[in-house]
C-alpha positions in Angstrom: 68.8 91.9 51.6 71.2 89.4 50.5 74.6 89.9 51.6 77.6 89.9 49.2 80.1 87.0 49.7 83.8 88.2 49.7 86.3 86.2 47.8 88.7 84.2 49.9 92.2 85.4 49.6 95.3 83.2 49.8 96.2 84.7 53.1 92.9 83.6 54.8 93.4 80.0 54.1 95.6 77.6 55.8 97.5 75.6 53.3 99.2 72.3 53.8 101.9 73.4 51.1 102.5 76.0 48.4 104.1 76.2 45.1 104.6 78.9 42.4 104.7 78.5 38.7 105.6 80.9 35.7 103.5 81.4 32.6 105.1 78.2 31.1 104.2 75.9 33.9 107.8 75.8 35.4 108.1 75.9 39.2 109.6 79.1 40.5 109.2 78.2 44.2 108.1 75.0 45.8 107.8 73.5 49.3 106.5 70.2 50.7 104.7 68.1 50.0 104.8 68.8 46.3 108.6 69.0 46.2 109.2 65.4 47.1 106.5 64.3 44.7 107.9 66.2 41.9 111.4 64.7 42.4 109.9 61.2 42.9 108.3 61.6 39.3 111.6 62.5 37.8 110.9 66.3 37.8 113.2 69.1 38.8 112.6 71.5 41.7 113.1 74.3 39.3 111.7 72.6 36.0 108.3 71.8 34.4 105.6 70.8 36.9 105.4 67.0 35.9 101.7 66.3 37.3 99.5 66.5 34.3 96.2 67.4 36.2 97.8 70.1 38.2 99.4 71.5 35.1 96.0 71.6 33.4 94.3 73.3 36.2 97.1 75.9 36.3 96.7 76.5 32.5 93.0 77.0 32.7 93.4 79.5 35.7 96.0 81.6 33.9 93.8 81.5 30.5 90.7 82.5 32.5 92.2 84.9 35.0 90.1 83.2 37.5 90.9 81.5 41.0 90.0 77.8 40.4 89.6 75.1 43.2 89.8 71.5 42.0 90.4 68.1 43.1 93.4 66.1 41.6 95.1 62.9 41.8 98.6 61.6 40.5 100.8 58.5 40.7 104.5 58.1 41.3 106.5 55.0 41.4 106.0 54.7 45.2 102.9 56.8 46.0 99.4 57.4 44.9 98.2 60.9 45.9 94.8 62.7 46.0 93.9 66.1 47.0 92.4 69.6 46.7 94.2 72.7 45.3 93.5 76.4 45.1 95.1 78.0 41.9 95.4 81.7 42.2 96.6 83.4 38.9 99.0 86.4 39.3 98.7 89.0 36.7 102.0 90.7 37.6 104.3 87.8 36.5 101.8 85.9 34.4 102.0 82.7 36.6 100.0 81.4 39.4 100.2 80.1 43.0 99.1 76.7 44.2 97.9 76.3 47.5 97.1 72.7 48.7 94.0 72.4 51.1 94.3 68.6 51.2 96.9 66.2 50.2 96.7 62.3 51.1 99.3 59.9 50.0 99.2 56.2 49.9 102.2 53.8 49.2 102.0 52.0 45.9 102.9 48.3 46.0 105.7 47.6 43.6 106.1 44.2 41.8 108.4 41.8 43.2 110.7 42.5 40.4 110.9 46.2 40.8 111.5 45.7 44.5 114.2 43.4 43.9 115.8 45.7 41.3 115.7 48.6 43.7 117.1 46.7 46.4 119.8 45.2 44.7 120.9 48.7 43.4 120.7 50.2 46.9 122.7 47.3 48.5 125.3 47.2 45.9 126.0 51.0 46.2 126.2 50.7 50.0 128.4 47.5 50.0 130.7 48.6 47.1 130.8 52.3 47.0 133.6 54.2 45.2 133.0 57.1 47.5 131.6 57.3 51.2 131.4 60.1 53.6 130.0 60.6 57.1 127.8 63.4 57.8 126.3 65.0 60.9 122.5 65.5 61.2 122.8 68.7 59.4 124.4 67.0 56.4 127.8 68.7 57.4 131.0 66.7 56.4 132.8 64.7 59.1 135.1 62.4 57.1 135.2 61.2 53.6 137.2 58.4 51.8 137.6 57.2 48.2 140.2 55.0 46.4 139.0 56.4 42.9 141.7 58.7 41.2 139.1 61.2 40.0 137.6 61.5 43.4 140.9 62.2 45.1 140.5 66.0 44.9 136.9 65.8 46.5 138.1 63.8 49.4 141.0 66.5 49.9 138.7 69.5 49.8 136.1 67.6 52.0 138.9 67.1 54.5 140.0 70.7 54.5 136.3 72.1 54.6 135.1 69.6 57.4 131.9 71.0 59.0 130.4 72.5 55.9 127.4 70.9 54.1 128.4 68.2 51.5 126.5 70.0 48.7 129.1 72.9 49.0 131.6 70.3 47.5 129.7 69.0 44.6 127.0 70.4 42.1 123.6 69.0 42.4 122.2 68.9 38.7 118.4 69.7 38.0 117.9 72.3 40.8 118.8 75.9 41.7 118.0 75.2 45.2 120.7 75.2 47.9 121.0 73.7 51.6 119.2 73.4 53.9 117.2 70.8 52.1 115.4 67.8 53.5 117.5 64.7 52.8 114.7 62.9 51.1 115.1 65.7 48.3 118.8 65.0 47.8 118.6 61.0 48.1 119.3 59.8 44.4 120.0 63.1 43.0 122.4 63.4 40.1 125.5 65.5 41.0 128.6 66.7 39.2 132.0 66.2 41.1 134.8 68.7 40.3 137.7 66.9 38.9 135.6 63.9 37.4 134.3 63.7 33.9 131.8 61.0 35.2 128.2 61.3 36.0 127.5 60.6 39.8 124.4 59.8 41.9 124.3 60.7 45.4 122.7 58.2 48.0 122.0 59.3 51.6 121.4 56.5 54.3 120.0 58.1 57.3 121.3 56.9 60.8 119.5 57.2 64.1 116.2 56.2 66.0 113.4 57.0 65.9 113.8 60.0 63.6 115.8 59.0 60.5 118.9 61.2 60.3 119.0 62.2 63.9 122.3 60.2 64.1 123.7 61.7 60.8 124.0 60.1 57.4 126.3 58.1 55.4 126.8 59.6 51.9 127.8 57.3 49.0 128.5 58.3 45.4 127.9 55.8 42.6 128.5 56.1 38.9 127.5 53.7 35.9 130.8 54.6 34.3 134.1 52.9 34.9 137.1 54.8 36.7 139.4 56.4 34.4 142.3 54.2 33.2 145.8 55.6 32.8 146.9 56.1 29.2 150.0 54.4 28.1 152.1 54.5 25.0 151.0 51.0 23.9 147.5 52.4 23.2 148.8 54.6 20.3 150.7 51.7 18.5 148.4 51.6 15.6 144.3 51.5 15.2 142.5 49.0 17.4 138.9 48.0 17.5 136.8 49.7 20.2 136.5 47.9 23.5 133.1 47.0 24.6 134.0 47.0 28.3 136.0 50.2 28.2 134.6 52.3 25.4 131.4 51.2 24.2 129.9 50.2 27.6 129.9 53.5 29.1 128.4 55.0 26.1 125.6 52.4 25.8 124.7 52.3 29.5 123.2 55.9 29.6 120.8 55.6 26.6 119.7 52.1 27.7 119.1 53.3 31.3 116.9 56.3 29.8 115.0 53.7 27.8 114.5 51.7 30.9 113.4 54.7 32.9 110.9 56.0 30.4 109.4 52.7 29.9 109.1 52.1 33.7 107.2 55.4 33.9 104.9 54.3 31.1 104.5 51.0 32.5 103.4 52.4 35.9 101.0 55.0 34.1 102.9 58.0 35.9 101.7 60.4 33.2 98.0 59.2 33.5 95.6 56.4 32.4 96.8 53.9 29.7 95.3 50.9 28.0 96.5 47.8 29.6 97.9 46.5 26.3 100.2 49.5 25.9 101.3 49.2 29.6 102.1 45.6 28.8 104.3 46.7 25.8 106.3 49.2 28.1 106.7 46.5 30.6 108.3 44.1 27.8 110.6 47.1 26.9 111.9 47.4 30.6 112.5 43.5 30.6 114.4 43.8 27.2 116.4 46.9 28.3 117.4 45.2 31.5 118.4 42.0 29.7 120.6 44.1 27.1 122.2 46.0 30.0 122.8 42.6 31.8 124.5 41.4 28.5 126.7 44.5 28.3 128.0 44.0 31.7 128.7 40.3 31.3 130.6 41.1 28.1 132.6 44.0 29.8 133.4 41.7 32.8 134.6 39.2 30.2 136.9 41.5 28.4 138.4 42.3 31.8 139.1 38.9 33.3 140.4 37.8 29.8 142.7 40.8 29.6 146.5 39.8 29.7 147.0 42.4 32.6 143.9 41.7 34.6 144.9 41.8 38.4 142.8 41.7 41.7 143.7 42.9 45.0 144.9 40.7 47.7 143.5 41.5 51.1 142.4 39.8 54.1 138.5 39.1 53.8 135.8 37.2 55.8 134.0 34.8 53.5 131.3 34.7 55.9 130.6 38.4 55.6 130.6 38.1 51.9 128.2 35.2 52.0 125.9 37.1 54.2 125.9 40.2 52.0 125.1 38.0 48.9 122.2 36.5 50.7 120.9 40.0 51.7 121.3 41.3 48.2 119.3 38.3 46.7 116.7 37.9 49.7 113.8 39.4 47.6 114.6 37.1 44.6 114.4 34.1 46.8 111.4 35.2 48.6 109.5 35.7 45.3 110.0 32.0 44.6 109.4 30.9 48.2 113.0 29.8 48.4 114.8 30.0 52.0 118.3 31.4 52.0 120.5 29.9 54.9 123.6 32.0 55.1 126.4 31.4 57.7 125.1 32.6 61.1 126.2 36.2 62.4 129.6 35.9 64.0 130.8 32.9 61.9 133.9 33.7 60.0 136.4 32.1 57.5 139.1 34.4 56.7 140.8 34.3 53.2 143.1 36.3 50.8 141.4 37.8 47.8 139.4 40.9 46.8 136.3 41.3 48.8 134.2 42.8 45.9 135.2 40.0 43.5 134.4 37.6 46.0 130.9 39.0 46.5 130.4 39.1 42.6 131.1 35.3 42.5 128.7 34.6 45.5 126.0 36.7 43.9 126.4 34.7 40.8 126.3 31.2 42.6 123.4 32.1 44.9 121.5 33.7 42.0 122.0 30.5 40.0 121.0 28.3 42.8 117.8 30.4 43.3 117.2 30.1 39.6 117.8 26.4 39.3 115.9 25.3 42.6 112.4 24.3 42.9 109.8 26.5 44.8 109.7 26.1 48.5 113.2 24.6 48.7 116.4 25.7 50.6 119.8 27.3 49.5 122.4 27.1 52.0 126.0 28.5 52.2 128.5 26.8 54.4 132.2 27.9 55.4 134.9 25.4 55.9 138.7 24.9 56.0 140.6 22.5 53.5 144.3 22.4 54.4 145.8 25.8 53.3 142.4 27.0 51.6 139.3 28.7 53.2 136.1 27.7 51.5 132.6 28.7 50.9 130.0 26.3 49.6 126.6 27.2 47.8 124.3 24.2 47.8 120.9 23.9 46.4 118.0 21.3 46.1 117.7 21.5 42.4 117.7 18.8 39.7 121.4 18.4 40.0 124.0 18.0 37.1 125.1 15.1 35.2 128.9 14.3 34.9 128.9 15.7 31.2 127.1 18.9 32.3 129.6 19.3 35.3 132.6 19.1 32.9 131.4 21.8 30.8 129.4 24.1 33.5 132.3 26.7 33.6 132.6 26.8 29.8 132.0 30.1 28.0 128.5 30.7 26.9 127.4 27.4 28.6 123.8 27.5 29.7 122.9 23.9 30.4 119.8 23.8 28.4 118.2 27.0 29.8 117.6 28.6 26.4 114.9 30.9 27.3 115.9 32.4 30.6 117.7 35.4 29.0 121.0 34.7 30.5 124.2 35.1 28.7 126.1 31.9 29.9 129.1 33.9 31.0 128.4 34.1 34.7 130.1 31.0 35.9 132.8 31.3 33.3 133.7 34.8 34.8 133.4 33.5 38.3 135.9 30.7 37.6 138.2 33.1 36.0 138.0 35.5 39.0 138.6 32.6 41.4 141.8 31.6 39.5 143.0 35.2 39.6 142.8 35.2 43.3 145.0 32.1 43.3 141.9 30.0 44.1 139.6 27.6 42.4 135.8 27.3 41.6 134.6 23.7 41.7 131.2 21.7 41.6 129.8 18.5 43.1 126.5 17.2 41.8 124.4 14.2 40.9 121.1 14.1 39.0 118.3 14.7 41.7 120.6 15.6 44.5 121.1 19.3 43.9 124.3 21.0 43.3 127.1 22.2 45.4 129.6 24.9 44.1 132.7 25.6 46.2 134.9 28.8 46.1 138.4 27.9 47.7 140.6 30.8 48.4 144.2 30.8 50.0 143.5 31.0 53.9 144.7 34.1 55.8 146.4 32.4 58.7 
């Protein structure tokens, strides 16, 4: 007599992870590994499940009222996942439970361009943060600092509440979950800061080896919007055209970033298979959006440096450290063209007076241009020197060089030296030269056809 096979209940199966969905496919509760993958795909921990295959299986299980076991696959920007899931409908609340029997994740190789973009964003946020805090291994606040006026209250409350989780002082958006959460779930999360009208992104840099975070964390907050400017009476002396840098740029950045983000998702086929031609169109949209965003940033910088009240800080800075950071930020771009960057060796310094982030901006422009104009398998090197009362840093390449006529106009506004199709604005060197003058310095060029070019930033030496 044949025996009756008893159904397997969820409690009898050892799952790698679990999640619960409501009747509309929204996450009620979620654990690893799905939680990290949901966030990596741009979803929320209390939002709609963003993995199409899993959502479809869940819908069928609820519609049929049957337990289903299926294989699935999904791709985020950084991972390709395949696995097996049990979906158990729950008649009490109309939703279902997901139990992952198998979950295999493999890294997805990004294109060199995407790796460079991600690296540059990370490095700039780390090098030039508006807010930085030191956290212990439990993500409790130890110290906090910021020069931004709209973050002063946050620094003060963190100082008074040292020892508490940093998420007690800000409001993570897109999730109802509270600490403790794994740091990877919070890294890159959008947050609201009391007292600030700007949108912020939190970045966590783990410290310690071999387990990341065992030595604590460095928390930085970054915003795509400029810091608030004090309102003066002169601003109300009659109507004025809107300023692109101060008024329009913050409004334009968000929708353009949204377009880029959605186009990148389509190009990477995060929502499922897509014909190659349409993926290519999405890639073109990403390129166009990034080009437009770069133009907005250049014009915004242009308005700043041409303003009558534009000023820079005067502080003691190390040109060697600025040069090494610039090379680190642009290392992936150089590697993509087989160009070797030769920065000043660690420990070599040349002290000057200026504003560090403005010097870094100038050097990023100079090194970036040297990479763009240099032939493949060549070198770009950066040298430090002292000329009288000035400290200097020189960026030299092995490109085609400049004629005397080109040298005479290389720092002119909108000058691109014949590079009509590279997508540049022709403002980078003009802005760099204005920044040098604002720091009581000078930007100059020496070159000859076929002998490369040498751009030198000279600033007052800090004796």
